[in-house]
N, C-alpha and C positions, 0 to 999 in steps of 0.2 A: 474699341477703345476710343476712336475718334468721336463717337456718339457721346461718351462720358465727358470728354473735354468740352464739346460744344454745349452740353447741358450745364456743365459747371460754369462756363463763361456766361451763359444765359442767366444763371442764378445770380451771379455777381451783379449783372446789369439790372435785373429785376429788383433785387433787394435794395440797391443803391437809391431807388426812387420811391421807396415805401416810407411814408412818414411815421407809421405806427412804431411804437417802441419795441414791439416784438414780432414783427413780420408774420403774424398769425394767419394772414390771408394766403401765404405761401405754404407755411408749415402746417402740419396736422394740428388742428386746434385742440384736440384732446389732450395734447401734452401740456397745454397751458390752461386747461379747463378750470383749475382751482385758483388761478391767479386773477386779480390781486386778492390778498387775504384780509384786507381791511377796507372799510368804507372810506370814501373820499372825505378828507378833513379829520379822520380818526388818527390818533397818534398811539401806536403800540410799540413799545420798546422791548427788545430782547437782548439781555446781557450775554456776551459770548466770550469764552476763552479759547484761543487758538494757539497753535504752535507755529512759530516762524522759523524758516530755514536760515541758519546763520550765514551761509554763503551767498544765498540768492534772494532771500525773502524781503519783501517790502512790508511796511506797516499795513495792517489789514485794511484800514480806511482808504489806502491809496491803490488797492488792487482792483482789477476789473471784476473779479468774482464777487466781492462783497458789495461793490457799487451796483452791479447788475442785480444781485439778490434783493437789495432795497428797492430798486426801480421796478422789478418784476412783482414782488410780493406786497409792497407798501409797508413792510415792517421796518423799524428803525433798529439797527444793530449797534450796540455799544461794546467796544472791544477791550479786552486785555490780552496780552500775548506772553508766551513763554518761548524763549529761544531753544531750539531743539537740542543743543549741546548741554543745556542745563535742565532738561525735562526730568531726568531721574531724581534730581535733588528738589526741584520745585513742585513736582506732582504731590508728594506726601504733605508738603507744607500747605498746598492749596486746600486739601481735604481737612487738614488739621485746623485751618482757620475758621471753619464753620460758616463761611460766607461764600458759598458757591454761586457762580453765574447760572443763568437759566440753561444755557446750551454749552456743552463742552465738546470740542472737536479736536481730533488728532492727538489725544492724550495717550493713546496706545495702552488702554486699560487691559491688564492681563486677566485671565480667568480668576486668579486668586484675588486680585484687586476688586473685581466685580463682586465676588463673594464678600469681601471685607467691607467695601464702601456701600454696597447695595443690600445684600442679604443680612449682614450683621449690624452695620451702623445706620442703615436706612437713610443714607444721604442721597441716594439716586432714586429716580422715579421708576416704578415698575410700569413698563410700557405695554405689557402683554394685552391688556384690555383695550388699549387705544388703537391697535392695529386692526382696523376694520376695512371692509371693501369700500365703504363710503368715505372714510378719512384718508386711507392710504391704499388706493386701488392698485397701484403698481407693485408695491411690496407685497400686498395680499396675494397677487397673482404668483409672484415668485415663491412664496411660502406654500401655496396650494400645490405648485408644481414640484417644489423641492422642499419637503418638510424638514430635511436636515438643516436648512437655513434657520429655522426656528429653534431647533435643538441646540445648535452651537451657541445660541444666545440665551439659553434657559438655564438658570442656576438651580440647584437642588430644591429650592423652595417653590419652584414653578414660575418664578418671575423672569422678566426680560428687562435688564437694566441697560441694554445697549441694542443696536441694530446691526444687521449683517452687512458685509461688503463682499460682493461677488466678483471674482476674476475667473473667466473661462468656465463658469459653472454650467454644466450640461454640455459643454463643448469639449470633445475629447482631443484636445490639442496639447494639454499640459500633463501628460501622464508621467509617472515617476520614471527615473532613469532606468534604462535596461541595457542590453548589450548589443553591439554591432558585430557582424560576422563578415569575413572576406569571401565574397561569392566566387572570385577567381580560384581560390584554394578549394572551395566546394566543388567546382567543376573539375579541377585537377584530380580530386579524390573520387570523382564520380558519385557524389552524394547530393541530396537535397538539403534544404535548410532544416536543421533538427527540430523536432517537436517534443522530444523527451530527453531525459538525462542520459539514457542509454545511447541514443543517437548522437547526442553531443559528444559523449565520451569517445565513441567510435571515430568520429570525425577528428577530434583533437589528437588521438593516438595515431591516426593515419597521417596527419600533418607532420607529427614528430618523426614518423617512419620515413617519410619522403624528404624531410628537411631536418636532419638531426641537430643542427645548431639553432633551431627555432625554439621559441617559448610560446607555444600555441595559445595560452590564455594569460594575458597580462592585466595588470591593474595595481592599485595601491590602496592602502587602508588608513583608517584613523585620521589624524590631523592632516596628513598629506592630502587626503581626498577633499577636505574642507578648503584647503589653501590652493588647490590645484588650479582654480579659475585664474588666479593671478599669474599663472605660468602658461596660460593659453587654452585651458579647457577643463571641463569638469570630469576628470578621470576618477572613476569610483572603483569600489571593490566589486569584482565580478562574482564573488561568493554570495553577495546579496541576491543576485539573480538565481543562484542555485538554491538558496534558502527558500525562496519563493516556490521553487519546483517541489519542495518537500511539504507543501501545503500551508506554509506560513505567509499570511498576507501582512506584510510589514512595510515600513517606509523603505524607499529605494536605496537609502544609504546605511541600512542596518548592516554592520560589519561582523558582529560576533554572536548575535542571537540573544542579547539581553533586553532588547526593546520589546514592548508589549505588541502582540499580534493577534489576529483572528485566525482560527483554524477550524474549518467546518462550523462556523458561526459561534465558536467558543473562544473566550478570552484566554490566551496562554502567553507565557514567556518562553520562547523556543528552547532556551538552554536547559530548561527543566522538563522538557517533553521527551517522551520515549523515542520518537522518530528523529530527534535531533542527532542521535548517534549515527544514523545513516548519512546524514549530511557531513559529519565529521570524518567518517570512513572515506567518503569520496574525496573530500578536500585533502586528506592525508595521502591518498593514492596519487592525486594530481601533483602534490608537492614532491613526494618521494620519487616519482617517475619523471620529473622535470617538465611536466606540463605547465606548471606555474614557475615563475622565476624564483630562484633561491633566496633573493633578497626581498621577497614579497612584502614583508612586514616593515621594511625600512626604505623601500623604493620610493622615488618621487616622480613627479610628472615628467621630468627631463628624460629619465631612463625609459619610461613607457613610450614617450614620443620617439626615442631612438629606435626602439624595437619596431614601431609602426613604420617609420620612414625607411628603415633598412629591410622592410618586408619580412620580418622575422616573427610576426605574431599573427594569429588568425582570429582572435577574439579581443575586442576592445570594450571596456565598460564605460563608454562615452560615445557621443556622436563623432563619427570618423572625421568629419570636416573640421572639428576642433583641432585636429592634429595634422591632417593631410590637406595641404592648401590647394591642390589642383583638382580640376574636374576629373581628369583621368584616374586620379588616385582615389578620391573619396567615393566616386560613383560605383566602385567595386564593392562597397560595403552597404549592408542593409540591416535593419533591425531584426532581431530574432523574436519569434513568437514565444509566449510563456511556455515553460516546459512542464511535462508530467514526470513522475518518478514511480518507483516501485511501491511507494506508500501514498501516492497522491495521483489519481487518474484524471484530475481536472486541470485544464489550462485556465489560469486566472492571473490577473494583474491588478494591482491596486490603482484605482482611479483617484486622481487628485481633484477633488471637488472645488478646491480653491475658494473656500469660504473663510473669511476672517471676521472678527468682531472686536469690540472695545474701542472703536474709533470715534464713536459719538455717544453721548449720554446727556440726560436732562436731570437737573437737580430736583430733589424730592419736594421742595417747597414751591416749585413753580406752579402757579394756578392752572387749573384744568383748561380754562379758556385759552391760555397762552400755549399750553402743551398741544392743544388741538391745532393751532396755527403753525407751530414749529414743525409738527409731524406732517402736515399738509405740504409745507415747504420742502422738507427733506424727501418726501415721496416722489417729487418730480425727478430726482436724480436716480431713481430706479427704472425710469423709462429709457428707451434707446436714445432719444434726443438728449435727455437729461444726462445720460452717461457721457456723451460727447462734450456737452457744456462743462461738466465737472472735470473732465480729463484734458480737454483740448481747448475749451473756449468756443466762441461763436465762429461762424463762417465769415470769411473775408467778404466785405461789402455789406454785411447785415447791419441794420441799425442797432442790433444788440451789442455791437462792439462799443457803443457809447462814446466813440471817439478816443477810447483809451488804448485799444489794441487794433491791429489790422486784421487779426483773425486767422483762422485755419484756411489754407489754400491747397488746391489740388493742381498738379502740373503733369503733363505728358501722359495723362490717362493711366498711369501705372504707379505713381508715387504720390506721397503727400509730404508737405513740409510746411513750416510756418513762414508766412510773410511777416516777419517780425518788424516792429517799429525800429527805426534807426535810433540809436541812443544807448539806453542802459543795459540791453541784453546782448551778451556776447555769444549766446548759444540758445538752443531750444529749451534746455533744462533750466537755464536762468529765466527764460520767458515764462515757463510753466510755474515755477515757484514764485517768481517775481509778481505774477498776476494772480496768485492765489489758487491756481488749479491744483496745488498740492493737497488740497482737501480730498482729492479723488481717492486717496488711500484710506480714508476714514469711514466712508459709508457709500451706499449707492451701488451701481451696477457697472461693470466693465466686461460683461459676458456676451450677451446677445439680446435681441428683442424677444421678450417673453412670449409675444404672440407669434413669433417666427423663429423658434430655436434652431432650426436647421441652417439659418443664415449666420455665417461664422464671423463676419467682419462688421463691426459696428459703425465704422466710417461709411461703409457702403449702405448700411441701414439708414443712416442720416440722409444720404443722397436719394435713396429711394423715397423717403418720406417728404423730402424737400422738393424733389423734382418728378416723382413718379417713375423713376428709372427701374425697370425690372432687374432685380439683383441677380437673377440667373444668367443675365447677359454679361456680367462683370466677373472677371477672374480675381480672386482674392490677391491682394498685393503680396509679392514675394514668394508666392507658392508655386514656383517654377522648378522643374526638375533639375535644371542646370545650376540652380543656386544651392549652396551647401546646406543652408538652414532649411530651405524648401525640400530638398531631397531627404534630409533627416526626418522632417515632420511627416512627409508623405509615407515613408516606409514605416514609421512608428504608428501612424494612423491605420495603415493597412494591416499591420501585424499584431497590434495590441488592442485596438478598440473593441473588436468582437469579444474580448476576454476581460473587459474591465469590470471590477467588482468593488464594493465598498470595503474599506478596511477599518481598523480602529481609528476613531476620530482624532484628528490632531489637536482639537480644542476640547478640553474636558474640565469639569468643575469638581473640585474636592473641598471638603471642609479644611479649616486650618490645621486640625489635628491629623487628618488624613494626609495632607500635603507634607506636614512635618515628618510623618512616618515614611512616606515615599522618598523624601530627600535623604533621610537617615539610611534607609535600606539600600537605595541605588548607589550612594556614595561608595560603599564598600563592595556591594554585589557586582556592580559593573566593572570595577577594577579587577576583581577576582576572575570574573568570566573572561574578560579580555586576555588576561595573562594565561589562563588555563586552556582556552580555546586555541591560542597560538601554539601552545605546547602540543596539544593533540594533533594539530595540522602538521607541524614540523617533525613529529615523532618523538619529541622530548618527553612526552607522557603517553603511556599506552592507552589505546582505545578501550582496553579491558577494564580500565579504571573509571569508565563513564558513570556507573551507578554511584561510585564513591563521590564523583564530581557533583552529581545531582544532590546528594546528601549534604555536601559542603554548601551548595547554593541555598538549600532549604534552611541550613543553620544561619545563613545571612538574612533570612526573612523572605525567601522567594515566594512561598505559598501565601503569606500574608499580603504581599504585594499584588499577587494575582487576584486575591479577593477584593482588594480596594479597587483595582482596575475594572474588575467584573461588575462591581456595584456602580461605578461611574458609567459604564457602558449601558447598564440596565436603565439608569436615569436618562441617559441620552436617547435611548430607544423610546421610552415612555413619553418623552417630551415632543416627539414627532406627531 
């Protein structure tokens, strides 16, 4: 780590004496190979609408990000701004005006809005033919490696009206929530970490036998799980983990089985599938026998925390360090591998690809020559160095600070923080938004270097390219076993990464008519399923009535909903 500190200090000294605007003599010149984008003396204007943070944001013209963008590219950006608190009201008015700017950033265009404004009203430029290796080499590499990045931006007409934004893409750090198990209790029971529903059940009942006042599997459902973070942790429904064991690849927060899933590559809604009854039988058994708390459907984070701190539970549907503050306590817990079951022999867990879209778009009447320059500019931010500039700004001491910021600094060889200018910024968040780095959530890359995907930390990638530091010699920040978050991540990587698979995409495009049908069906279907599944689990409704329950769901439009979801998934696969 001393080597890292020395190299960082050397970088500051070197860059401080470089007169060039962009320190290309030190940094890998390929990152800037397309800049500038205009000839000397040429005036090329780009009209832009951006979203300003109400709490921290400065006018775009005053931010480092936009002043640097002009200096780097030679383009002249003219700005209009929308305050983020009024975006919902102002966005439809912008499109209704018929006078769109060339470049739209941070508007958070939803799939339905991309269909409406792009596919139906033709107000947005189809960018699919513009994404070439010559014009956008970095984004092209990403799409070649991860074709789903193109698919999430492709509407049913085959067009791309937006560009993707990557967070942890291809890096198995952000898997969906799973469950943690108490290894001390495992040792007491003389058992190994379970790999099947049967093994898990045997463990939970053994804990109940040894500790009659325990609640071996704890958790909360519904709105409580959504709001749990405000109480100190993301305590989720452990039944979601069990649902996965029965072959349904769903979101990690699926509580009742009404959300669309993949099962053996087929689109299904679990509550209407024949194997769902096996899940209900198990959940009912757990509830009846006191394996789950009796207030399971009304419990909150506080009650689950009490069970954990009193050492009265063996399974937590959250990272244990969210609840247990000391090393001695949370170190006993580790992530559980995905489970198999009597109807599913495959261990599998949904991978969170962390691809979003809708953060950037170009108006349909923007001339091709200008579209070319805009996309060349945006492509820089799909590179490793561009990722850092978009998210964190320039390095401390670099001429790229333009005298507007002091830049990103590294200290102690193990942490990073901002050496923020004294004055207007009371914290790093204010610094980020105040200098325009908030565009980082609109487009670009915050995952890894596409040429070196095995390298997990993009800050370190930057140092590698700026200094030639071998990344293998540097330990990723915070990934230490003694740290609660580090321990959690390491156990999840170890126990879940080998089993990651793709699930039903979180971004999907439907026609206006299809979306209306989805909304109408789910409004009533989801409420019915939530109510009846709770009854099945608590015993208020007999499992013998499962077939009748499925018929009830079909009457609400379950099969029509599955057909719409299946069609959307087929379009998604064909777009790759």
